[in-house]
N, C-alpha and C positions, 0 to 999 in steps of 0.2 A: 503493500499500501504507499500511500504518498508519504502519508506519516513517518512511518516505518523507515523508510527510504531518507527521510529527514534528520530520524534521529539515528541512524547507523553514520550520518555525514558530518553530524555532528560531533559523534564519539571520533569519529577518525581524524576529524580535524584538531580537537583536543587533545589527542592521542601524540599528533604530529609535531604539534606546538612542545609539548613536554619533551618529546625526544629531542627537538631543534634545541632546545633549552639545553639538552643533555650533555650533547655534542659541543654547544658551544663554552662549556666549560671544561672537556675535555684537552684540549691545547693548553690547558693552565698548569696542567699537572707537575710537568718538570720544573717549571718555575718556583711552585713552592717548597721546592727541595732545597733552594739557596736561600730562602727568606730566613732573617732572625726572628724566633718566637721563643724558642726556650727559657722559659724565668729562671732567673737564679735559686740554689736551692737552699732551702731553708733549713738554719743551722742550728736552731735552738729552738725550745718548748714555749708555748705559749702562758706567758705567768697570768693566774687567775687575776690575782692583785691590779695589776697592770690593767685587765678588762675592766674591773670594777670602777678602777679609777677614771676612766673614760666614755663610761658607759653614758652617763647622761648628756655629755657632749656629744656623742655618737647618737644618741635615741633622735635628738632635738634636730641634727644634720639630716638623719635618714628620713623622718617624717616629712621634712620641706623639699629633701630631694625626689621622693614618690610622688607628692603633689605635683612639682614641677615638670617630671620626666611625663607623668597623664597631659598637663598643658601642652607643653611644648608639640606631642607626637598626637595631640588630641585623641588619646585614649580614653573614653569614659564610658564605654559598656562592659558588662559584670566580668567577660571572660580576660578581659587585657588588663583591666586593675587589678583580678586574683593574680593575673601575671608577672604585673609590676611588683605585688605586695611578695610572691613568691620568690623572687628574684633579688630581690632588694639587698639582702644582706650577702651577696655572691657577686666576685667578679667576673664568673659564669657568662651572668648575664648584662645585658646594657643598662636594665636599671639599677644596676648594684655597682657599675664601674667608680662612680663614686668612693668606694671605701678605699681605691686604689688613687687618689688623690690626697688623703690625707695625711699627715706627717706628726707622728707622736714627738713629742717635746718635752723634756725637763730642764728649765729656766737654768736650774742651780740645783747642785746635790743635797737630795731631801726634798724636794720643792714636789708639790703634785703633779701629776702627767696633764698637759694640756695638747690641745690639737692647731694641728696651721695646715692649712687649706694649699694647696699647689696648685697650678693652672693645670699640668698633664697629668694623665694617667703615669703611674709609678709601676714600677714592677713588683709585684707581691709577695714580700718576704715575709720576715717576722710581723713587720708593725702593723702592714695590711691586713694580715690572718688575725692579728689582735682588734683589729676595727672591727673584722667581720663577724667574730666571737663577740664582741659586745653589742654589737647590732642584732644579732641574734638572741642573746640575752634579755636586751630591753625591750624588744617587741614580742618576747614570745605573751601567747595568748591575748596579743591585741590584733590581729589580723585581719577577723572582721571587721573591727570597728575602725582600725585603718583604711579599711577598702571602702567603708559605708562614708566615712568622711571626703574620702578621694571623690568619689560618684556624686558628692552635696557640694562638690566645691567648696568647701569649708576654708574659713578662715585659718590663718596661720597660727593665731591664737589657741584654736581649736585643736589644731593638729597638735601642736608642742605640751597640748594639756594632757597627751597618751603620757607625758614623760614625767610626770610631776610626783612619783610615786619614785621611779627612780632616780630621781633628780633629790627629793628628800633625804634620802639615806647617805650616810658618811662613808666614804669608801676608806679600805683599812690603807695600810702604809707598803710600800715594796717591800719584800723579806731581804732586798738585795740592792745592791746599786743597777740602776737602768742602763742597758746597753742601746745604747742610742744607734739607729740605722743611718748613713745618710742615704737621701732620698734620690733614687733614681731615676728620673724621666726616661719614658718608653718610645720609641720612634713613631710618631703617628701612622705612618706607612704598615709598619707592623701590624697596628690593632685592624686597621682598616682593610688589609689581608686575610685576617681572622675569622672579620664580618663576612668578608667573601666566600671563605672557605665555609663558614657555617650555613652561608644562603645556599652554596651549592650544594652540601650536603641534606638541607631540608627539601631542597626542589626537586635534586636527582638520588638521592640515596648513595652519593659518591663520597666518600669518605676518605682524607689525604693525612698524612703524617709530615709536619713540616719539623726542619732540620735548622739548629743556628749554622754561622760560619764554623764557631768554635767545634761543633761536632762533628763538621763536614772536615775541618783542618783534621782532625784525629783520627780519620778514617782511612784504614790501608785500601789497596788499590782494590783487594779483594772484597773490602766490606763494601766500597761503589758500587763494585759489580753485584754483587747481592741484592744491594739497596733498588739499582737501576731495574734490577730483574726484579724485584717485588711490587715496585711502583707499576711497572711494564704490564705484568701478570691483574694487578687490579684494572688499570686501563682496558688490557683484553674482556675482560669477566665482565666491566660496567659495558663495552661496546656490545658483546654477546647479550646483554641483559635487552640492551636497546632492541638490539636486532629480532629478540624472540618477541618483543612488544607490539614491534610493526606489522609479524604476520597475521 
């Protein structure tokens, strides 16, 4: 019938567009091998008292960032707001990238820890992980309330009221001297590439491992051959899946 034919054509066009999108990403695969994206290793454990000392400040910044992210991206439907709140305390989500912009500072020995906001996204090491842990602790059990306030476009005063109990507590002293980390900004192009890879994986199902220059420099010729073969095999499998979908 005519309606049946139109339906088949519609499915065919949709499938073709999806496969074209997959092909458009395939040429990017070798490029990702040469990009810097490995984060520096985390060398020491997170200090609970440090988490407690910055929890108030982190909470107030977090609720502001959540509302700002929703406003800038015009995300006010229920699912989008829930996604923002779920990813708010994680560097793995765009809504949580603010956690990698905060530098933990101690002005003098025995002074309480404070937060300094940097312009760029930094490498996520111990201080960044401490901020994320503080965010999770401060907003625990407040997810639904925060989501509702964002949906209502509540004023800043109402948002920060969520942190009232957290900020009313007197944080404990640090058990030992604070080990400060130098804030290292990430290359904006690296972050952009990670976004491109995440988009590629979401749209095509193709995952890709990124290697830093340091990793590649340490590789032997044999390692490089194995790596290239692995990536080529991955591309062949992706191409085979596309071919099967076209049949």
